[in-house]
DRENVODO-376176 format. One record per atom (N, C-alpha, C): residue in one letter; x, y, z. Coordinates in steps of 0.2 Angstrom, whole numbers, padded with zeros to 4 digits, always signed. Layout:
<nodes>
AXYZ ...
</nodes>
This chain:
<nodes>
X+0047+0197-0037 X+0041+0197-0032 X+0044+0194-0025 X+0047+0188-0025 X+0050+0186-0019 X+0057+0188-0018 X+0060+0190-0023 X+0067+0192-0022 X+0069+0197-0016 X+0065+0202-0015 X+0066+0207-0010 X+0065+0204-0003 X+0060+0199-0003 X+0059+0196+0004 X+0064+0191+0005 X+0066+0187+0000 X+0072+0182+0001 X+0078+0186+0003 X+0079+0192+0000 X+0086+0195+0001 X+0086+0198+0009 X+0080+0199+0012 X+0080+0201+0018 X+0081+0196+0024 X+0079+0190+0022 X+0079+0184+0027 X+0087+0182+0028 X+0089+0181+0034 X+0095+0179+0035 X+0096+0171+0033 X+0102+0169+0030 X+0103+0163+0028 X+0106+0159+0034 X+0104+0153+0035 X+0107+0148+0040 X+0114+0147+0038 X+0119+0147+0043 X+0125+0144+0041 X+0125+0137+0039 X+0129+0134+0035 X+0129+0127+0033 X+0130+0123+0039 X+0134+0124+0044 X+0134+0119+0049 X+0128+0119+0053 X+0124+0124+0053 X+0117+0123+0057 X+0112+0120+0052 X+0112+0122+0046 X+0107+0119+0041 X+0108+0112+0040 X+0113+0109+0041 X+0115+0102+0040 X+0110+0098+0044 X+0109+0100+0050 X+0105+0096+0055 X+0098+0095+0052 X+0096+0101+0050 X+0089+0101+0048 X+0088+0097+0041 X+0092+0097+0037 X+0092+0093+0031 X+0092+0086+0032 X+0097+0084+0037 X+0098+0077+0038 X+0091+0075+0042 X+0088+0079+0046 X+0082+0077+0050 X+0076+0076+0045 X+0076+0081+0040 X+0071+0080+0035 X+0072+0074+0031 X+0078+0072+0029 X+0079+0066+0025 X+0077+0059+0029 X+0078+0060+0036 X+0077+0054+0040 X+0069+0053+0041 X+0066+0059+0041 X+0058+0059+0042 X+0055+0056+0035 X+0058+0058+0030 X+0056+0056+0023 X+0057+0048+0022 X+0063+0046+0024 X+0064+0039+0024 X+0060+0035+0028 X+0058+0037+0034 X+0054+0033+0039 X+0047+0033+0036 X+0044+0039+0033 X+0038+0039+0030 X+0037+0034+0024 X+0042+0034+0020 X+0042+0029+0014 X+0043+0022+0017 X+0047+0021+0022 X+0047+0014+0025 X+0040+0012+0027 X+0037+0016+0031 X+0030+0014+0033 X+0025+0013+0028 X+0026+0017+0022 X+0021+0016+0017 X+0023+0009+0014 X+0029+0007+0013 X+0030+0001+0010 X+0028-0005+0014 X+0029-0004+0021 X+0026-0009+0025 X+0019-0010+0025 X+0015-0005+0024 X+0008-0005+0024 X+0006-0008+0017 X+0009-0007+0012 X+0008-0010+0005 X+0010-0017+0005 X+0015-0019+0009 X+0017-0026+0009 X+0011-0030+0013 X+0009-0027+0018 X+0004-0031+0022 X-0003-0031+0018 X-0005-0026+0014 X-0011-0026+0010 X-0010-0032+0004 X-0004-0032+0001 X-0002-0036-0004 X-0003-0044-0002 X+0000-0045+0004 X+0000-0052+0007 X-0008-0054+0008 X-0012-0049+0011 X-0019-0051+0012 X-0022-0052+0006 X-0021-0048+0001 X-0024-0049-0006 X-0022-0056-0009 X-0016-0058-0008 X-0014-0064-0011 X-0017-0070-0007 X-0017-0069-0001 X-0021-0075+0003 X-0028-0075+0001 X-0032-0070+0001 X-0039-0070-0001 X-0039-0073-0008 X-0035-0071-0013 X-0035-0074-0020 X-0034-0081-0020 X-0029-0084-0016 X-0028-0091-0015 X-0034-0094-0013 X-0038-0092-0008 X-0044-0095-0005 X-0049-0095-0011 X-0050-0089-0015 X-0055-0089-0020 X-0053-0094-0025 X-0047-0095-0027 X-0045-0100-0032 X-0047-0107-0030 X-0045-0108-0023 X-0047-0115-0021 X-0055-0116-0021 X-0059-0111-0019 X-0066-0112-0020 X-0068-0113-0027 X-0065-0110-0032 X-0067-0110-0039 X-0065-0117-0041 X-0060-0120-0039 X-0057-0126-0042 X-0061-0132-0038 X-0064-0131-0033 X-0067-0137-0029 X-0073-0139-0033 X-0074-0146-0033 X-0080-0149-0036 X-0086-0148-0031 X-0092-0147-0033 X-0097-0146-0029 X-0099-0153-0026 X-0100-0153-0019 X-0102-0159-0016 X-0109-0161-0018 X-0111-0167-0017 X-0118-0170-0019 X-0123-0166-0016 X-0123-0165-0009 X-0128-0162-0006 X-0129-0155-0008 X-0124-0152-0011 X-0125-0145-0013 X-0128-0144-0019 X-0129-0150-0023 X-0132-0149-0030 X-0139-0152-0029 X-0144-0147-0032 X-0151-0149-0031 X-0152-0154-0037 X-0156-0159-0036 X-0158-0163-0042 X-0162-0160-0047 X-0160-0162-0053 X-0164-0158-0059 X-0170-0163-0061 X-0175-0159-0063 X-0180-0163-0066 X-0180-0164-0073 X-0181-0169-0076 X-0181-0170-0083 X-0185-0165-0087 X-0183-0163-0093 X-0187-0158-0097 X-0189-0162-0103 X-0194-0160-0106 X-0197-0163-0112 X-0195-0157-0118 X-0189-0158-0121 X-0187-0154-0126 X-0186-0157-0132 
</nodes>
């Protein structure tokens, strides 16, 4: 199906195609590097928020935050 079409297309000489292959690898590397940077920023933010939540969970409630309980007859 594609064989006749591919047979008619001229192939790039290797000395010309090398520039495009190197450029494609550089672009791919930069995109992966940007992805990892974004994930590292998100991970640090999540770790910071998780630390804050753990501090809040481990805090003892202050006296003014606790409402007085009424005795019950049980």
